[in-house]
DOVEXVEX-877737 format. One record per residue (C-alpha): x, y, z; residue in three letters. Coordinates in nm, 2 decimals. Example, Ala and Ser with C-alpha at 12.3 -4.5 7.8 and 13.67 -1.06 7.14 Angstrom:
<nodes>
<node px="1.23" py="-0.45" pz="0.78" aa="ALA"/>
<node px="1.37" py="-0.11" pz="0.71" aa="SER"/>
</nodes>
This chain:
<nodes>
<node px="2.61" py="-0.79" pz="2.18" aa="PHE"/>
<node px="2.65" py="-0.72" pz="2.55" aa="ASN"/>
<node px="2.68" py="-1.09" pz="2.63" aa="LYS"/>
<node px="2.96" py="-1.11" pz="2.36" aa="ILE"/>
<node px="3.12" py="-0.81" pz="2.50" aa="TYR"/>
<node px="3.11" py="-0.96" pz="2.84" aa="TYR"/>
<node px="3.27" py="-1.27" pz="2.75" aa="GLU"/>
<node px="3.55" py="-1.09" pz="2.56" aa="TYR"/>
<node px="3.64" py="-0.85" pz="2.85" aa="THR"/>
<node px="3.63" py="-1.13" pz="3.12" aa="ASN"/>
<node px="3.80" py="-1.39" pz="2.90" aa="ARG"/>
<node px="3.69" py="-1.66" pz="3.13" aa="ASN"/>
<node px="3.79" py="-2.03" pz="3.03" aa="LYS"/>
<node px="3.59" py="-2.13" pz="2.71" aa="GLY"/>
<node px="3.49" py="-1.74" pz="2.63" aa="PHE"/>
<node px="3.58" py="-1.81" pz="2.26" aa="MET"/>
<node px="3.34" py="-2.10" pz="2.22" aa="ASN"/>
<node px="3.07" py="-1.89" pz="2.40" aa="ILE"/>
<node px="3.12" py="-1.60" pz="2.16" aa="ILE"/>
<node px="3.10" py="-1.83" pz="1.88" aa="ARG"/>
<node px="2.76" py="-1.97" pz="2.00" aa="ALA"/>
<node px="2.63" py="-1.61" pz="2.05" aa="TYR"/>
<node px="2.73" py="-1.51" pz="1.69" aa="LEU"/>
<node px="2.57" py="-1.82" pz="1.55" aa="ILE"/>
<node px="2.27" py="-1.73" pz="1.74" aa="GLU"/>
<node px="2.27" py="-1.38" pz="1.60" aa="LEU"/>
<node px="2.33" py="-1.47" pz="1.26" aa="ILE"/>
<node px="2.05" py="-1.73" pz="1.27" aa="THR"/>
<node px="1.80" py="-1.47" pz="1.39" aa="LYS"/>
<node px="1.91" py="-1.22" pz="1.12" aa="ILE"/>
<node px="1.85" py="-1.49" pz="0.84" aa="PHE"/>
<node px="1.53" py="-1.59" pz="0.99" aa="ARG"/>
<node px="1.42" py="-1.22" pz="0.99" aa="GLU"/>
<node px="1.52" py="-1.16" pz="0.62" aa="ILE"/>
<node px="1.37" py="-1.50" pz="0.52" aa="ASP"/>
<node px="1.04" py="-1.40" pz="0.67" aa="SER"/>
<node px="1.03" py="-1.06" pz="0.50" aa="LYS"/>
<node px="1.12" py="-1.20" pz="0.16" aa="THR"/>
<node px="0.88" py="-1.47" pz="0.18" aa="LYS"/>
<node px="0.59" py="-1.24" pz="0.29" aa="SER"/>
<node px="0.63" py="-0.97" pz="0.04" aa="GLN"/>
<node px="0.73" py="-0.98" pz="-0.33" aa="THR"/>
<node px="0.92" py="-0.67" pz="-0.42" aa="THR"/>
<node px="0.76" py="-0.40" pz="-0.66" aa="ARG"/>
<node px="1.01" py="-0.52" pz="-0.92" aa="GLU"/>
<node px="0.92" py="-0.89" pz="-0.89" aa="GLN"/>
<node px="0.53" py="-0.79" pz="-0.92" aa="ARG"/>
<node px="0.62" py="-0.58" pz="-1.23" aa="GLU"/>
<node px="0.80" py="-0.88" pz="-1.38" aa="ILE"/>
<node px="0.49" py="-1.11" pz="-1.31" aa="VAL"/>
<node px="0.25" py="-0.86" pz="-1.44" aa="ASP"/>
<node px="0.45" py="-0.82" pz="-1.76" aa="LYS"/>
<node px="0.43" py="-1.20" pz="-1.81" aa="ALA"/>
<node px="0.08" py="-1.20" pz="-1.72" aa="ILE"/>
<node px="0.00" py="-0.93" pz="-1.99" aa="ASN"/>
<node px="0.22" py="-1.15" pz="-2.25" aa="TYR"/>
<node px="0.01" py="-1.45" pz="-2.18" aa="MET"/>
<node px="-0.33" py="-1.27" pz="-2.21" aa="ARG"/>
<node px="-0.23" py="-1.11" pz="-2.54" aa="HIS"/>
<node px="-0.09" py="-1.45" pz="-2.68" aa="ASN"/>
<node px="-0.32" py="-1.70" pz="-2.53" aa="TYR"/>
<node px="-0.42" py="-1.81" pz="-2.87" aa="ASN"/>
<node px="-0.06" py="-1.89" pz="-2.97" aa="THR"/>
<node px="0.17" py="-2.19" pz="-2.84" aa="PRO"/>
<node px="0.31" py="-2.03" pz="-2.53" aa="ILE"/>
<node px="0.60" py="-2.19" pz="-2.36" aa="ASN"/>
<node px="0.82" py="-2.08" pz="-2.07" aa="LEU"/>
<node px="1.12" py="-1.98" pz="-2.29" aa="GLU"/>
<node px="0.89" py="-1.73" pz="-2.47" aa="SER"/>
<node px="0.77" py="-1.58" pz="-2.14" aa="ILE"/>
<node px="1.11" py="-1.55" pz="-1.99" aa="VAL"/>
<node px="1.30" py="-1.44" pz="-2.31" aa="ALA"/>
<node px="1.25" py="-1.08" pz="-2.24" aa="ASP"/>
<node px="1.30" py="-1.07" pz="-1.85" aa="ILE"/>
<node px="1.62" py="-1.26" pz="-1.85" aa="PHE"/>
<node px="1.54" py="-1.48" pz="-1.55" aa="LEU"/>
<node px="1.59" py="-1.86" pz="-1.53" aa="SER"/>
<node px="1.27" py="-2.07" pz="-1.60" aa="LYS"/>
<node px="1.29" py="-2.23" pz="-1.25" aa="ASN"/>
<node px="1.33" py="-1.90" pz="-1.07" aa="TYR"/>
<node px="1.05" py="-1.75" pz="-1.29" aa="PHE"/>
<node px="0.83" py="-2.05" pz="-1.22" aa="ARG"/>
<node px="0.87" py="-2.00" pz="-0.84" aa="GLN"/>
<node px="0.81" py="-1.63" pz="-0.86" aa="LEU"/>
<node px="0.49" py="-1.67" pz="-1.06" aa="PHE"/>
<node px="0.37" py="-1.93" pz="-0.81" aa="LYS"/>
<node px="0.44" py="-1.73" pz="-0.52" aa="SER"/>
<node px="0.28" py="-1.41" pz="-0.65" aa="THR"/>
<node px="-0.01" py="-1.56" pz="-0.81" aa="THR"/>
<node px="-0.08" py="-1.87" pz="-0.63" aa="GLY"/>
<node px="-0.09" py="-2.07" pz="-0.94" aa="MET"/>
<node px="0.13" py="-2.23" pz="-1.18" aa="SER"/>
<node px="0.23" py="-2.06" pz="-1.52" aa="VAL"/>
<node px="0.05" py="-2.36" pz="-1.71" aa="THR"/>
<node px="-0.27" py="-2.32" pz="-1.49" aa="ASP"/>
<node px="-0.28" py="-1.96" pz="-1.54" aa="PHE"/>
<node px="-0.23" py="-2.01" pz="-1.93" aa="ILE"/>
<node px="-0.52" py="-2.28" pz="-1.93" aa="GLN"/>
<node px="-0.75" py="-2.06" pz="-1.73" aa="ASN"/>
<node px="-0.69" py="-1.76" pz="-1.96" aa="THR"/>
<node px="-0.77" py="-1.98" pz="-2.26" aa="ARG"/>
<node px="-1.08" py="-2.14" pz="-2.11" aa="ILE"/>
<node px="-1.21" py="-1.79" pz="-1.99" aa="ASP"/>
<node px="-1.20" py="-1.69" pz="-2.35" aa="GLU"/>
<node px="-1.34" py="-2.00" pz="-2.51" aa="ALA"/>
<node px="-1.63" py="-1.96" pz="-2.23" aa="SER"/>
<node px="-1.70" py="-1.62" pz="-2.37" aa="ARG"/>
<node px="-1.69" py="-1.73" pz="-2.72" aa="LEU"/>
<node px="-1.92" py="-2.02" pz="-2.65" aa="LEU"/>
<node px="-2.17" py="-1.77" pz="-2.52" aa="LEU"/>
<node px="-2.14" py="-1.49" pz="-2.76" aa="THR"/>
<node px="-2.09" py="-1.66" pz="-3.09" aa="THR"/>
<node px="-2.22" py="-1.97" pz="-3.30" aa="ASP"/>
<node px="-1.88" py="-2.08" pz="-3.39" aa="ARG"/>
<node px="-1.81" py="-2.45" pz="-3.35" aa="THR"/>
<node px="-1.63" py="-2.60" pz="-3.05" aa="VAL"/>
<node px="-1.35" py="-2.72" pz="-3.27" aa="TYR"/>
<node px="-1.31" py="-2.37" pz="-3.40" aa="ASP"/>
<node px="-1.31" py="-2.21" pz="-3.05" aa="ILE"/>
<node px="-1.07" py="-2.44" pz="-2.92" aa="ALA"/>
<node px="-0.83" py="-2.36" pz="-3.21" aa="GLY"/>
<node px="-0.86" py="-1.99" pz="-3.17" aa="SER"/>
<node px="-0.79" py="-2.02" pz="-2.81" aa="CYS"/>
<node px="-0.46" py="-2.19" pz="-2.84" aa="GLY"/>
<node px="-0.57" py="-2.55" pz="-2.81" aa="PHE"/>
<node px="-0.43" py="-2.76" pz="-3.08" aa="GLY"/>
<node px="-0.59" py="-3.08" pz="-2.95" aa="ASP"/>
<node px="-0.97" py="-3.07" pz="-2.92" aa="VAL"/>
<node px="-0.96" py="-3.37" pz="-2.69" aa="LYS"/>
<node px="-0.74" py="-3.19" pz="-2.45" aa="PHE"/>
<node px="-0.95" py="-2.88" pz="-2.49" aa="PHE"/>
<node px="-1.27" py="-3.08" pz="-2.37" aa="TYR"/>
<node px="-1.09" py="-3.24" pz="-2.07" aa="LYS"/>
<node px="-0.93" py="-2.90" pz="-1.95" aa="THR"/>
<node px="-1.27" py="-2.71" pz="-2.02" aa="PHE"/>
<node px="-1.45" py="-2.98" pz="-1.80" aa="LYS"/>
<node px="-1.18" py="-2.97" pz="-1.53" aa="LYS"/>
<node px="-1.21" py="-2.59" pz="-1.50" aa="ILE"/>
<node px="-1.58" py="-2.51" pz="-1.53" aa="THR"/>
<node px="-1.72" py="-2.86" pz="-1.44" aa="GLY"/>
<node px="-1.90" py="-2.88" pz="-1.79" aa="LYS"/>
<node px="-1.82" py="-2.98" pz="-2.13" aa="THR"/>
<node px="-1.82" py="-2.70" pz="-2.39" aa="PRO"/>
<node px="-2.17" py="-2.81" pz="-2.52" aa="ASN"/>
<node px="-2.31" py="-2.82" pz="-2.18" aa="GLU"/>
<node px="-2.17" py="-2.47" pz="-2.10" aa="TYR"/>
<node px="-2.31" py="-2.32" pz="-2.43" aa="ARG"/>
<node px="-2.66" py="-2.49" pz="-2.36" aa="LYS"/>
<node px="-2.69" py="-2.34" pz="-2.00" aa="ILE"/>
<node px="-2.61" py="-1.99" pz="-2.17" aa="GLY"/>
<node px="-2.87" py="-2.04" pz="-2.43" aa="ASP"/>
<node px="-3.12" py="-2.16" pz="-2.14" aa="ASP"/>
<node px="-3.02" py="-1.84" pz="-1.95" aa="ASP"/>
<node px="-3.09" py="-1.62" pz="-2.27" aa="THR"/>
<node px="-3.42" py="-1.77" pz="-2.34" aa="GLU"/>
<node px="-3.54" py="-1.74" pz="-1.97" aa="SER"/>
<node px="-3.47" py="-1.35" pz="-2.02" aa="VAL"/>
<node px="-3.68" py="-1.33" pz="-2.34" aa="LYS"/>
</nodes>
């Protein structure tokens, strides 16, 4: 501000161009500061939105979930919500839903005698082949291998 004031009061040749340059520099620095603060911290309100969506997904993992159903109650665009969710949680909405479903499937594989087909359906997977592929991608094992390892651990405790 002192530099701008100096140029304005002295009115040397080209003073308006120098004042413009100082103003551009000032505005740029202000925007950088704002940008760094908004990128580094999610507001409480944004975190509440993401938490609400996470609760929705955790309670409805066994039904078909799409972005429209998630954002219906929060009145945000799908693209904005996708970005907000990723920046807050570090994962995409799809990855979060799949991880939630696979977590529940893993629990059921270890604690029940239900068939893999039945577990896949009850965890929101309409396609068993996709369930196998997703399960292996996330856990590194097929559902049957995962169950067998759980059985082996149980027998070693006996």
